[in-house]
All heavy atoms as TSV, in Angstrom:
chain	resi	resn	atom	element	x	y	z
A	1	MET	N	N	44.192	81.223	-46.184
A	1	MET	CA	C	45.288	80.694	-47.101
A	1	MET	C	C	44.755	80.513	-48.461
A	1	MET	O	O	43.763	79.825	-48.609
A	1	MET	CB	C	45.955	79.447	-46.522
A	1	MET	CG	C	46.835	78.811	-47.386
A	1	MET	SD	S	47.709	77.313	-46.726
A	1	MET	CE	C	46.346	76.252	-46.480
A	2	VAL	N	N	45.316	81.170	-49.411
A	2	VAL	CA	C	44.856	81.009	-50.816
A	2	VAL	C	C	45.478	79.727	-51.429
A	2	VAL	O	O	46.657	79.616	-51.452
A	2	VAL	CB	C	45.202	82.243	-51.663
A	2	VAL	CG1	C	44.817	82.076	-53.062
A	2	VAL	CG2	C	44.578	83.431	-51.024
A	3	LEU	N	N	44.652	78.796	-51.850
A	3	LEU	CA	C	45.209	77.579	-52.393
A	3	LEU	C	C	45.570	77.645	-53.934
A	3	LEU	O	O	46.394	76.921	-54.426
A	3	LEU	CB	C	44.179	76.391	-52.250
A	3	LEU	CG	C	43.744	76.113	-50.795
A	3	LEU	CD1	C	42.768	75.028	-50.746
A	3	LEU	CD2	C	44.977	75.713	-49.977
A	4	SER	N	N	44.934	78.655	-54.665
A	4	SER	CA	C	45.193	78.705	-56.124
A	4	SER	C	C	46.637	79.040	-56.389
A	4	SER	O	O	47.086	78.671	-57.461
A	4	SER	CB	C	44.299	79.786	-56.717
A	4	SER	OG	O	44.504	80.980	-56.112
A	5	GLY	N	N	47.264	79.624	-55.541
A	5	GLY	CA	C	48.664	79.989	-55.794
A	5	GLY	C	C	49.727	78.870	-55.343
A	5	GLY	O	O	50.909	78.962	-55.573
A	6	ARG	N	N	49.118	77.727	-55.030
A	6	ARG	CA	C	49.924	76.594	-54.596
A	6	ARG	C	C	49.710	75.366	-55.463
A	6	ARG	O	O	49.663	74.249	-55.058
A	6	ARG	CB	C	49.678	76.257	-53.124
A	6	ARG	CG	C	49.976	77.381	-52.165
A	6	ARG	CD	C	49.560	77.041	-50.745
A	6	ARG	NE	N	50.230	75.824	-50.320
A	6	ARG	CZ	C	49.888	75.230	-49.217
A	6	ARG	NH1	N	48.910	75.650	-48.488
A	6	ARG	NH2	N	50.502	74.114	-48.787
A	7	SER	N	N	49.519	75.609	-56.782
A	7	SER	CA	C	49.235	74.486	-57.676
A	7	SER	C	C	50.361	73.477	-57.745
A	7	SER	O	O	50.025	72.277	-58.195
A	7	SER	CB	C	48.938	75.045	-59.028
A	7	SER	OG	O	50.018	75.701	-59.542
A	8	ASP	N	N	51.616	73.730	-57.439
A	8	ASP	CA	C	52.635	72.754	-57.468
A	8	ASP	C	C	52.969	72.202	-56.157
A	8	ASP	O	O	54.002	71.496	-55.984
A	8	ASP	CB	C	53.888	73.401	-58.123
A	8	ASP	CG	C	54.410	74.591	-57.338
A	8	ASP	OD1	O	53.676	75.096	-56.436
A	8	ASP	OD2	O	55.600	75.017	-57.554
A	9	ASP	N	N	52.164	72.319	-55.180
A	9	ASP	CA	C	52.348	71.828	-53.787
A	9	ASP	C	C	52.093	70.381	-53.838
A	9	ASP	O	O	50.914	69.949	-54.068
A	9	ASP	CB	C	51.516	72.591	-52.781
A	9	ASP	CG	C	51.874	72.257	-51.409
A	9	ASP	OD1	O	52.306	71.139	-51.121
A	9	ASP	OD2	O	51.510	73.045	-50.480
A	10	PRO	N	N	52.994	69.394	-53.465
A	10	PRO	CA	C	52.682	68.036	-53.385
A	10	PRO	C	C	51.656	67.612	-52.379
A	10	PRO	O	O	50.963	66.633	-52.577
A	10	PRO	CB	C	54.055	67.364	-53.111
A	10	PRO	CG	C	54.876	68.388	-52.668
A	10	PRO	CD	C	54.411	69.707	-53.082
A	11	LYS	N	N	51.562	68.362	-51.375
A	11	LYS	CA	C	50.496	68.047	-50.328
A	11	LYS	C	C	49.090	68.314	-50.832
A	11	LYS	O	O	48.157	67.604	-50.556
A	11	LYS	CB	C	50.745	68.845	-48.996
A	11	LYS	CG	C	52.029	68.437	-48.310
A	11	LYS	CD	C	52.167	69.219	-47.054
A	11	LYS	CE	C	53.479	68.794	-46.309
A	11	LYS	NZ	N	53.743	69.533	-45.155
A	12	LEU	N	N	48.959	69.426	-51.502
A	12	LEU	CA	C	47.642	69.735	-52.194
A	12	LEU	C	C	47.346	68.643	-53.267
A	12	LEU	O	O	46.136	68.250	-53.451
A	12	LEU	CB	C	47.573	71.047	-52.755
A	12	LEU	CG	C	47.417	72.196	-51.775
A	12	LEU	CD1	C	47.451	73.559	-52.509
A	12	LEU	CD2	C	46.147	72.063	-50.991
A	13	GLU	N	N	48.300	68.210	-54.032
A	13	GLU	CA	C	48.151	67.116	-55.070
A	13	GLU	C	C	47.649	65.889	-54.394
A	13	GLU	O	O	46.681	65.237	-54.896
A	13	GLU	CB	C	49.463	66.955	-55.768
A	13	GLU	CG	C	49.396	65.734	-56.712
A	13	GLU	CD	C	48.742	66.058	-57.998
A	13	GLU	OE1	O	48.531	67.337	-58.315
A	13	GLU	OE2	O	48.478	65.114	-58.788
A	14	GLN	N	N	48.198	65.509	-53.259
A	14	GLN	CA	C	47.778	64.340	-52.542
A	14	GLN	C	C	46.389	64.440	-52.012
A	14	GLN	O	O	45.618	63.550	-52.003
A	14	GLN	CB	C	48.744	63.925	-51.440
A	14	GLN	CG	C	48.456	62.570	-50.738
A	14	GLN	CD	C	48.426	61.449	-51.769
A	14	GLN	OE1	O	49.346	61.256	-52.583
A	14	GLN	NE2	N	47.329	60.680	-51.784
A	15	LEU	N	N	46.083	65.663	-51.495
A	15	LEU	CA	C	44.753	65.943	-50.959
A	15	LEU	C	C	43.708	65.801	-52.070
A	15	LEU	O	O	42.670	65.255	-51.903
A	15	LEU	CB	C	44.660	67.260	-50.290
A	15	LEU	CG	C	43.356	67.703	-49.721
A	15	LEU	CD1	C	42.890	66.728	-48.672
A	15	LEU	CD2	C	43.490	69.101	-49.150
A	16	ALA	N	N	44.081	66.371	-53.234
A	16	ALA	CA	C	43.124	66.276	-54.409
A	16	ALA	C	C	42.925	64.846	-54.816
A	16	ALA	O	O	41.745	64.370	-55.074
A	16	ALA	CB	C	43.653	67.156	-55.566
A	17	ARG	N	N	43.952	64.041	-54.799
A	17	ARG	CA	C	43.799	62.634	-55.159
A	17	ARG	C	C	42.984	61.835	-54.134
A	17	ARG	O	O	42.206	60.967	-54.502
A	17	ARG	CB	C	45.177	61.973	-55.302
A	17	ARG	CG	C	45.875	62.458	-56.615
A	17	ARG	CD	C	47.212	61.738	-56.821
A	17	ARG	NE	N	47.875	62.245	-58.026
A	17	ARG	CZ	C	47.582	61.718	-59.255
A	17	ARG	NH1	N	46.746	60.742	-59.368
A	17	ARG	NH2	N	48.102	62.203	-60.259
A	18	ASP	N	N	43.156	62.152	-52.856
A	18	ASP	CA	C	42.304	61.615	-51.808
A	18	ASP	C	C	40.849	61.926	-51.952
A	18	ASP	O	O	39.984	61.102	-51.779
A	18	ASP	CB	C	42.871	61.984	-50.415
A	18	ASP	CG	C	44.299	61.381	-50.061
A	18	ASP	OD1	O	44.709	60.357	-50.765
A	18	ASP	OD2	O	44.912	61.892	-49.162
A	19	VAL	N	N	40.601	63.144	-52.240
A	19	VAL	CA	C	39.134	63.604	-52.442
A	19	VAL	C	C	38.573	62.847	-53.565
A	19	VAL	O	O	37.453	62.405	-53.594
A	19	VAL	CB	C	39.093	65.113	-52.629
A	19	VAL	CG1	C	37.732	65.545	-53.037
A	19	VAL	CG2	C	39.446	65.844	-51.312
A	20	PHE	N	N	39.284	62.818	-54.694
A	20	PHE	CA	C	38.907	61.976	-55.897
A	20	PHE	C	C	38.595	60.569	-55.487
A	20	PHE	O	O	37.666	59.971	-56.008
A	20	PHE	CB	C	39.816	62.168	-57.009
A	20	PHE	CG	C	39.485	61.375	-58.186
A	20	PHE	CD1	C	38.454	61.827	-59.075
A	20	PHE	CD2	C	40.158	60.195	-58.549
A	20	PHE	CE1	C	38.065	61.071	-60.163
A	20	PHE	CE2	C	39.751	59.483	-59.690
A	20	PHE	CZ	C	38.733	59.908	-60.396
A	21	ALA	N	N	39.499	60.029	-54.741
A	21	ALA	CA	C	39.306	58.514	-54.367
A	21	ALA	C	C	37.960	58.398	-53.540
A	21	ALA	O	O	37.260	57.303	-53.718
A	21	ALA	CB	C	40.510	58.116	-53.689
A	22	MET	N	N	37.704	59.349	-52.773
A	22	MET	CA	C	36.458	59.244	-51.939
A	22	MET	C	C	35.138	59.608	-52.718
A	22	MET	O	O	34.105	58.991	-52.458
A	22	MET	CB	C	36.606	60.152	-50.723
A	22	MET	CG	C	37.572	59.733	-49.746
A	22	MET	SD	S	37.579	60.701	-48.215
A	22	MET	CE	C	38.073	62.215	-48.848
A	23	PHE	N	N	35.267	60.484	-53.697
A	23	PHE	CA	C	34.175	61.071	-54.399
A	23	PHE	C	C	34.410	60.950	-55.924
A	23	PHE	O	O	34.627	62.014	-56.579
A	23	PHE	CB	C	33.797	62.456	-53.975
A	23	PHE	CG	C	33.669	62.595	-52.549
A	23	PHE	CD1	C	34.616	63.307	-51.750
A	23	PHE	CD2	C	32.505	62.149	-51.871
A	23	PHE	CE1	C	34.494	63.473	-50.440
A	23	PHE	CE2	C	32.370	62.364	-50.540
A	23	PHE	CZ	C	33.331	63.031	-49.775
A	24	PRO	N	N	34.402	59.778	-56.582
A	24	PRO	CA	C	34.684	59.792	-57.985
A	24	PRO	C	C	33.543	60.047	-58.885
A	24	PRO	O	O	33.722	60.121	-60.100
A	24	PRO	CB	C	35.070	58.225	-58.184
A	24	PRO	CG	C	34.341	57.552	-57.143
A	24	PRO	CD	C	34.291	58.377	-55.967
A	25	GLN	N	N	32.305	60.335	-58.381
A	25	GLN	CA	C	31.231	60.762	-59.184
A	25	GLN	C	C	31.202	62.257	-59.378
A	25	GLN	O	O	31.479	63.020	-58.448
A	25	GLN	CB	C	29.882	60.270	-58.572
A	25	GLN	CG	C	29.547	58.784	-58.773
A	25	GLN	CD	C	30.334	57.983	-57.692
A	25	GLN	OE1	O	30.676	58.458	-56.669
A	25	GLN	NE2	N	30.469	56.738	-58.106
A	26	CYS	N	N	30.880	62.656	-60.564
A	26	CYS	CA	C	30.729	64.082	-60.950
A	26	CYS	C	C	29.546	64.696	-60.117
A	26	CYS	O	O	28.501	64.045	-60.114
A	26	CYS	CB	C	30.540	64.251	-62.466
A	26	CYS	SG	S	30.323	65.978	-62.922
A	27	HIS	N	N	29.792	65.846	-59.503
A	27	HIS	CA	C	28.736	66.509	-58.799
A	27	HIS	C	C	27.759	67.193	-59.640
A	27	HIS	O	O	26.733	67.638	-59.188
A	27	HIS	CB	C	29.377	67.434	-57.692
A	27	HIS	CG	C	29.739	66.715	-56.463
A	27	HIS	ND1	N	30.974	66.091	-56.445
A	27	HIS	CD2	C	29.213	66.682	-55.282
A	27	HIS	CE1	C	31.192	65.596	-55.178
A	27	HIS	NE2	N	30.141	65.911	-54.477
A	28	ARG	N	N	28.061	67.342	-60.957
A	28	ARG	CA	C	27.111	68.000	-61.845
A	28	ARG	C	C	26.224	66.919	-62.551
A	28	ARG	O	O	24.989	67.075	-62.559
A	28	ARG	CB	C	27.834	68.736	-63.042
A	28	ARG	CG	C	28.438	69.976	-62.555
A	28	ARG	CD	C	28.959	70.825	-63.698
A	28	ARG	NE	N	30.012	70.136	-64.390
A	28	ARG	CZ	C	31.108	70.643	-64.811
A	28	ARG	NH1	N	31.274	72.004	-64.600
A	28	ARG	NH2	N	32.041	70.032	-65.478
A	29	CYS	N	N	26.789	65.820	-63.029
A	29	CYS	CA	C	25.920	64.881	-63.827
A	29	CYS	C	C	25.836	63.556	-63.144
A	29	CYS	O	O	24.920	62.732	-63.510
A	29	CYS	CB	C	26.565	64.719	-65.210
A	29	CYS	SG	S	28.125	63.795	-65.208
A	30	GLY	N	N	26.551	63.256	-62.110
A	30	GLY	CA	C	26.400	62.061	-61.400
A	30	GLY	C	C	27.164	60.866	-61.925
A	30	GLY	O	O	27.159	59.740	-61.344
A	31	GLN	N	N	27.730	60.997	-63.148
A	31	GLN	CA	C	28.488	59.772	-63.690
A	31	GLN	C	C	29.861	59.700	-63.068
A	31	GLN	O	O	30.453	60.660	-62.538
A	31	GLN	CB	C	28.664	60.044	-65.174
A	31	GLN	CG	C	27.408	60.039	-65.923
A	31	GLN	CD	C	27.692	60.169	-67.443
A	31	GLN	OE1	O	28.677	59.675	-68.028
A	31	GLN	NE2	N	26.771	60.853	-68.178
A	32	THR	N	N	30.412	58.481	-63.038
A	32	THR	CA	C	31.704	58.234	-62.461
A	32	THR	C	C	32.722	58.784	-63.423
A	32	THR	O	O	32.700	58.544	-64.610
A	32	THR	CB	C	31.917	56.723	-62.312
A	32	THR	OG1	O	30.931	56.201	-61.394
A	32	THR	CG2	C	33.265	56.419	-61.724
A	33	ILE	N	N	33.755	59.432	-62.876
A	33	ILE	CA	C	34.886	59.908	-63.634
A	33	ILE	C	C	36.033	58.839	-63.487
A	33	ILE	O	O	36.423	58.486	-62.421
A	33	ILE	CB	C	35.424	61.224	-63.107
A	33	ILE	CG1	C	34.215	62.282	-63.039
A	33	ILE	CG2	C	36.595	61.783	-63.887
A	33	ILE	CD1	C	34.668	63.612	-62.315
A	34	GLU	N	N	36.390	58.351	-64.642
A	34	GLU	CA	C	37.291	57.157	-64.595
A	34	GLU	C	C	38.677	57.468	-64.192
A	34	GLU	O	O	39.336	56.661	-63.422
A	34	GLU	CB	C	37.379	56.500	-66.021
A	34	GLU	CG	C	35.999	56.032	-66.580
A	34	GLU	CD	C	35.358	54.899	-65.667
A	34	GLU	OE1	O	36.177	54.123	-65.048
A	34	GLU	OE2	O	34.161	54.897	-65.506
A	35	ARG	N	N	39.268	58.536	-64.520
A	35	ARG	CA	C	40.642	58.905	-64.256
A	35	ARG	C	C	40.726	60.191	-63.456
A	35	ARG	O	O	39.970	61.197	-63.765
A	35	ARG	CB	C	41.529	58.996	-65.439
A	35	ARG	CG	C	41.528	57.742	-66.367
A	35	ARG	CD	C	42.325	57.906	-67.636
A	35	ARG	NE	N	42.240	59.208	-68.199
A	35	ARG	CZ	C	43.280	59.881	-68.724
A	35	ARG	NH1	N	44.531	59.362	-68.693
A	35	ARG	NH2	N	43.104	61.037	-69.253
A	36	PHE	N	N	41.759	60.278	-62.568
A	36	PHE	CA	C	41.987	61.560	-61.841
A	36	PHE	C	C	42.317	62.689	-62.825
A	36	PHE	O	O	41.892	63.806	-62.646
A	36	PHE	CB	C	43.146	61.341	-60.889
A	36	PHE	CG	C	43.614	62.616	-60.192
A	36	PHE	CD1	C	42.871	63.119	-59.177
A	36	PHE	CD2	C	44.703	63.311	-60.614
A	36	PHE	CE1	C	43.211	64.251	-58.435
A	36	PHE	CE2	C	45.116	64.468	-59.940
A	36	PHE	CZ	C	44.354	64.905	-58.880
A	37	GLU	N	N	42.991	62.386	-63.901
A	37	GLU	CA	C	43.391	63.411	-64.824
A	37	GLU	C	C	42.151	64.031	-65.636
A	37	GLU	O	O	42.270	65.131	-66.157
A	37	GLU	CB	C	44.360	62.864	-65.933
A	37	GLU	CG	C	45.736	62.486	-65.388
A	37	GLU	CD	C	45.741	61.196	-64.517
A	37	GLU	OE1	O	44.745	60.357	-64.621
A	37	GLU	OE2	O	46.621	61.038	-63.801
A	38	ASP	N	N	41.040	63.251	-65.550
A	38	ASP	CA	C	39.793	63.810	-66.127
A	38	ASP	C	C	38.926	64.589	-65.244
A	38	ASP	O	O	37.818	65.112	-65.649
A	38	ASP	CB	C	38.987	62.637	-66.822
A	38	ASP	CG	C	39.769	62.004	-67.933
A	38	ASP	OD1	O	40.629	62.568	-68.586
A	38	ASP	OD2	O	39.511	60.774	-68.086
A	39	ALA	N	N	39.401	64.691	-64.025
A	39	ALA	CA	C	38.545	65.386	-62.974
A	39	ALA	C	C	39.103	66.731	-62.688
A	39	ALA	O	O	40.365	67.044	-62.758
A	39	ALA	CB	C	38.532	64.549	-61.759
A	40	ASP	N	N	38.156	67.630	-62.285
A	40	ASP	CA	C	38.531	68.969	-61.770
A	40	ASP	C	C	38.142	68.898	-60.275
A	40	ASP	O	O	36.983	69.099	-59.947
A	40	ASP	CB	C	37.739	69.986	-62.525
A	40	ASP	CG	C	38.184	71.420	-62.092
A	40	ASP	OD1	O	39.094	71.550	-61.324
A	40	ASP	OD2	O	37.545	72.366	-62.547
A	41	VAL	N	N	39.142	68.683	-59.433
A	41	VAL	CA	C	38.809	68.486	-57.938
A	41	VAL	C	C	38.923	69.897	-57.258
A	41	VAL	O	O	39.869	70.574	-57.419
A	41	VAL	CB	C	39.892	67.513	-57.404
A	41	VAL	CG1	C	39.633	67.343	-55.908
A	41	VAL	CG2	C	39.869	66.167	-58.067
A	42	ARG	N	N	37.869	70.205	-56.639
A	42	ARG	CA	C	37.772	71.469	-55.864
A	42	ARG	C	C	38.039	71.083	-54.414
A	42	ARG	O	O	37.210	70.637	-53.641
A	42	ARG	CB	C	36.359	72.001	-56.034
A	42	ARG	CG	C	35.784	72.057	-57.378
A	42	ARG	CD	C	36.411	73.168	-58.295
A	42	ARG	NE	N	35.986	72.901	-59.663
A	42	ARG	CZ	C	34.809	73.402	-60.249
A	42	ARG	NH1	N	33.996	74.003	-59.509
A	42	ARG	NH2	N	34.643	73.229	-61.491
A	43	VAL	N	N	39.322	71.238	-53.990
A	43	VAL	CA	C	39.786	70.823	-52.759
A	43	VAL	C	C	39.007	71.531	-51.585
A	43	VAL	O	O	38.622	70.858	-50.609
A	43	VAL	CB	C	41.253	70.989	-52.577
A	43	VAL	CG1	C	41.767	70.665	-51.216
A	43	VAL	CG2	C	42.015	70.050	-53.545
A	44	HIS	N	N	38.839	72.758	-51.716
A	44	HIS	CA	C	38.314	73.624	-50.609
A	44	HIS	C	C	36.925	73.106	-50.232
A	44	HIS	O	O	36.493	73.039	-49.049
A	44	HIS	CB	C	38.302	75.058	-51.029
A	44	HIS	CG	C	37.777	75.951	-49.940
A	44	HIS	ND1	N	38.588	76.097	-48.745
A	44	HIS	CD2	C	36.672	76.659	-49.758
A	44	HIS	CE1	C	37.895	76.958	-47.884
A	44	HIS	NE2	N	36.738	77.310	-48.516
A	45	VAL	N	N	36.083	72.682	-51.231
A	45	VAL	CA	C	34.734	72.289	-50.923
A	45	VAL	C	C	34.548	70.757	-51.096
A	45	VAL	O	O	33.412	70.268	-51.008
A	45	VAL	CB	C	33.679	73.015	-51.799
A	45	VAL	CG1	C	33.629	74.475	-51.418
A	45	VAL	CG2	C	33.945	72.880	-53.263
A	46	GLN	N	N	35.684	70.047	-51.320
A	46	GLN	CA	C	35.669	68.585	-51.598
A	46	GLN	C	C	34.617	68.200	-52.562
A	46	GLN	O	O	33.705	67.423	-52.299
A	46	GLN	CB	C	35.385	67.823	-50.200
A	46	GLN	CG	C	36.556	68.043	-49.289
A	46	GLN	CD	C	36.353	67.312	-47.985
A	46	GLN	OE1	O	35.306	66.776	-47.688
A	46	GLN	NE2	N	37.405	67.281	-47.161
A	47	ARG	N	N	34.727	68.766	-53.777
A	47	ARG	CA	C	33.773	68.587	-54.913
A	47	ARG	C	C	34.584	68.143	-56.118
A	47	ARG	O	O	35.590	68.710	-56.361
A	47	ARG	CB	C	33.076	69.893	-55.141
A	47	ARG	CG	C	31.970	69.808	-56.161
A	47	ARG	CD	C	31.181	71.092	-56.196
A	47	ARG	NE	N	30.168	70.894	-57.212
A	47	ARG	CZ	C	29.824	71.828	-58.107
A	47	ARG	NH1	N	30.493	72.965	-58.147
A	47	ARG	NH2	N	28.927	71.538	-58.988
A	48	VAL	N	N	34.021	67.170	-56.833
A	48	VAL	CA	C	34.694	66.645	-57.970
A	48	VAL	C	C	33.749	66.771	-59.196
A	48	VAL	O	O	32.554	66.344	-59.084
A	48	VAL	CB	C	35.048	65.149	-57.829
A	48	VAL	CG1	C	35.664	64.588	-59.084
A	48	VAL	CG2	C	36.031	65.009	-56.673
A	49	VAL	N	N	34.146	67.354	-60.275
A	49	VAL	CA	C	33.363	67.515	-61.478
A	49	VAL	C	C	34.254	67.090	-62.674
A	49	VAL	O	O	35.470	66.998	-62.579
A	49	VAL	CB	C	32.837	68.949	-61.707
A	49	VAL	CG1	C	31.908	69.301	-60.656
A	49	VAL	CG2	C	33.949	69.833	-61.727
A	50	HIS	N	N	33.604	66.785	-63.812
A	50	HIS	CA	C	34.354	66.519	-65.031
A	50	HIS	C	C	35.153	67.751	-65.447
A	50	HIS	O	O	34.692	68.892	-65.298
A	50	HIS	CB	C	33.374	66.224	-66.168
A	50	HIS	CG	C	32.935	64.706	-66.036
A	50	HIS	ND1	N	31.733	64.426	-65.591
A	50	HIS	CD2	C	33.537	63.582	-66.499
A	50	HIS	CE1	C	31.541	63.062	-65.655
A	50	HIS	NE2	N	32.637	62.572	-66.243
A	51	ARG	N	N	36.341	67.602	-65.958
A	51	ARG	CA	C	37.075	68.725	-66.504
A	51	ARG	C	C	36.485	69.111	-67.786
A	51	ARG	O	O	36.303	68.218	-68.661
A	51	ARG	CB	C	38.575	68.238	-66.726
A	51	ARG	CG	C	39.565	69.300	-66.787
A	51	ARG	CD	C	40.955	68.767	-66.870
A	51	ARG	NE	N	41.514	68.232	-65.766
A	51	ARG	CZ	C	42.100	68.973	-64.811
A	51	ARG	NH1	N	42.169	70.225	-64.889
A	51	ARG	NH2	N	42.549	68.406	-63.719
A	52	GLY	N	N	36.007	70.250	-67.896
A	52	GLY	CA	C	35.257	70.726	-69.079
A	52	GLY	C	C	33.830	70.318	-68.957
A	52	GLY	O	O	33.216	70.287	-67.920
A	53	GLN	N	N	33.167	69.930	-70.068
A	53	GLN	CA	C	31.774	69.634	-70.151
A	53	GLN	C	C	31.553	68.148	-69.807
A	53	GLN	O	O	32.324	67.276	-70.211
A	53	GLN	CB	C	31.211	69.903	-71.482
A	53	GLN	CG	C	29.752	69.990	-71.564
A	53	GLN	CD	C	29.254	70.457	-72.967
A	53	GLN	OE1	O	29.923	70.353	-73.914
A	53	GLN	NE2	N	28.150	71.048	-72.952
A	54	CYS	N	N	30.498	67.892	-69.098
A	54	CYS	CA	C	30.078	66.499	-68.719
A	54	CYS	C	C	29.703	65.738	-70.004
A	54	CYS	O	O	29.106	66.373	-70.978
A	54	CYS	CB	C	28.901	66.466	-67.749
A	54	CYS	SG	S	29.250	67.146	-66.121
A	55	PRO	N	N	29.937	64.447	-70.091
A	55	PRO	CA	C	29.615	63.717	-71.314
A	55	PRO	C	C	28.082	63.481	-71.274
A	55	PRO	O	O	27.480	63.559	-70.215
A	55	PRO	CB	C	30.331	62.326	-71.099
A	55	PRO	CG	C	30.523	62.262	-69.573
A	55	PRO	CD	C	30.680	63.613	-69.098
A	56	SER	N	N	27.519	63.189	-72.506
A	56	SER	CA	C	26.149	63.029	-72.532
A	56	SER	C	C	25.779	61.737	-71.800
A	56	SER	O	O	26.511	60.724	-71.863
A	56	SER	CB	C	25.654	63.002	-74.007
A	56	SER	OG	O	26.313	61.935	-74.658
A	57	PRO	N	N	24.579	61.689	-71.240
A	57	PRO	CA	C	24.163	60.465	-70.450
A	57	PRO	C	C	23.924	59.267	-71.422
A	57	PRO	O	O	23.533	59.486	-72.583
A	57	PRO	CB	C	22.876	60.883	-69.772
A	57	PRO	CG	C	22.364	62.086	-70.544
A	57	PRO	CD	C	23.551	62.750	-71.089
A	58	PRO	N	N	24.225	58.160	-70.946
A	58	PRO	CA	C	24.072	56.976	-71.863
A	58	PRO	C	C	22.543	56.751	-72.179
A	58	PRO	O	O	21.658	57.046	-71.349
A	58	PRO	CB	C	24.601	55.809	-71.004
A	58	PRO	CG	C	24.532	56.275	-69.607
A	58	PRO	CD	C	24.690	57.758	-69.659
A	59	SER	N	N	22.314	56.338	-73.351
A	59	SER	CA	C	20.989	56.132	-73.742
A	59	SER	C	C	20.660	54.645	-73.672
A	59	SER	O	O	21.497	53.811	-73.777
A	59	SER	CB	C	20.688	56.638	-75.198
A	59	SER	OG	O	21.459	55.856	-76.091
A	60	VAL	N	N	19.403	54.367	-73.354
A	60	VAL	CA	C	18.938	53.010	-73.231
A	60	VAL	C	C	17.943	52.694	-74.337
A	60	VAL	O	O	16.978	53.406	-74.423
A	60	VAL	CB	C	18.359	52.750	-71.804
A	60	VAL	CG1	C	17.749	51.408	-71.778
A	60	VAL	CG2	C	19.269	52.962	-70.783
A	61	GLU	N	N	18.211	51.744	-75.196
A	61	GLU	CA	C	17.287	51.404	-76.253
A	61	GLU	C	C	16.465	50.136	-75.813
A	61	GLU	O	O	17.033	49.206	-75.243
A	61	GLU	CB	C	17.984	51.023	-77.540
A	61	GLU	CG	C	18.692	52.284	-78.128
A	61	GLU	CD	C	19.325	51.976	-79.376
A	61	GLU	OE1	O	18.780	51.004	-80.136
A	61	GLU	OE2	O	20.302	52.613	-79.822
A	62	ARG	N	N	15.181	50.173	-75.965
A	62	ARG	CA	C	14.357	49.114	-75.625
A	62	ARG	C	C	13.617	48.604	-76.856
A	62	ARG	O	O	13.067	49.434	-77.707
A	62	ARG	CB	C	13.293	49.518	-74.651
A	62	ARG	CG	C	13.961	49.784	-73.268
A	62	ARG	CD	C	12.920	50.076	-72.223
A	62	ARG	NE	N	13.566	50.453	-70.930
A	62	ARG	CZ	C	12.904	50.690	-69.896
A	62	ARG	NH1	N	11.608	50.689	-69.896
A	62	ARG	NH2	N	13.621	51.084	-68.783
A	63	LEU	N	N	13.612	47.375	-77.035
A	63	LEU	CA	C	12.856	46.713	-78.189
A	63	LEU	C	C	11.437	46.403	-77.700
A	63	LEU	O	O	11.249	45.701	-76.687
A	63	LEU	CB	C	13.566	45.562	-78.710
A	63	LEU	CG	C	14.898	45.763	-79.327
A	63	LEU	CD1	C	15.496	44.484	-79.737
A	63	LEU	CD2	C	14.766	46.724	-80.519
A	64	VAL	N	N	10.489	46.889	-78.400
A	64	VAL	CA	C	9.059	46.592	-78.048
A	64	VAL	C	C	8.593	45.455	-78.910
A	64	VAL	O	O	8.669	45.513	-80.148
A	64	VAL	CB	C	8.131	47.855	-78.231
A	64	VAL	CG1	C	6.724	47.567	-77.898
A	64	VAL	CG2	C	8.685	49.043	-77.482
A	65	PRO	N	N	8.176	44.364	-78.314
A	65	PRO	CA	C	7.646	43.227	-79.052
A	65	PRO	C	C	6.413	43.637	-79.908
A	65	PRO	O	O	5.602	44.430	-79.446
A	65	PRO	CB	C	7.367	42.146	-78.025
A	65	PRO	CG	C	7.203	42.839	-76.742
A	65	PRO	CD	C	7.972	44.140	-76.830
A	66	PRO	N	N	6.299	43.033	-81.050
A	66	PRO	CA	C	5.037	43.320	-81.874
A	66	PRO	C	C	3.800	42.841	-81.099
A	66	PRO	O	O	3.720	41.928	-80.464
A	66	PRO	CB	C	5.220	42.624	-83.142
A	66	PRO	CG	C	6.271	41.567	-82.824
A	66	PRO	CD	C	7.090	42.010	-81.667
A	67	ARG	N	N	2.714	43.635	-81.310
A	67	ARG	CA	C	1.440	43.199	-80.669
A	67	ARG	C	C	0.802	41.979	-81.429
A	67	ARG	O	O	0.949	41.979	-82.706
A	67	ARG	CB	C	0.457	44.406	-80.739
A	67	ARG	CG	C	0.849	45.571	-79.840
A	67	ARG	CD	C	-0.174	46.571	-79.816
A	67	ARG	NE	N	0.154	47.529	-78.812
A	67	ARG	CZ	C	-0.371	48.732	-78.755
A	67	ARG	NH1	N	-1.430	49.099	-79.648
A	67	ARG	NH2	N	-0.099	49.563	-77.850
A	68	PRO	N	N	0.202	41.107	-80.774
A	68	PRO	CA	C	-0.404	39.978	-81.442
A	68	PRO	C	C	-1.631	40.534	-82.220
A	68	PRO	O	O	-2.297	41.504	-81.873
A	68	PRO	CB	C	-0.887	39.072	-80.305
A	68	PRO	CG	C	-0.744	39.967	-79.020
A	68	PRO	CD	C	0.094	41.072	-79.315
A	69	ALA	N	N	-1.912	39.860	-83.270
A	69	ALA	CA	C	-3.070	40.296	-84.190
A	69	ALA	C	C	-4.302	39.940	-83.449
A	69	ALA	O	O	-4.455	38.928	-82.827
A	69	ALA	CB	C	-2.992	39.471	-85.433
A	70	PRO	N	N	-5.365	40.867	-83.596
A	70	PRO	CA	C	-6.621	40.620	-82.836
A	70	PRO	C	C	-7.491	39.591	-83.509
A	70	PRO	O	O	-7.362	39.101	-84.522
A	70	PRO	CB	C	-7.340	41.914	-82.955
A	70	PRO	CG	C	-6.663	42.775	-83.997
A	70	PRO	CD	C	-5.238	42.156	-84.214
């Protein structure tokens, strides 16, 4: 059964939402996708990725304390 031709099927919509609820992390970058509308849910393989390109990973800044004078 080809699923691509059934984009308006409410049963597939619910299945996609259920898959997203179980797997909200992107399978490409590992970040959590906040909203279903921002996800591209691959129902056949139960895979969730960001719609379009993944956001850049968050950066962590660390402050290095000054070294004491010798």
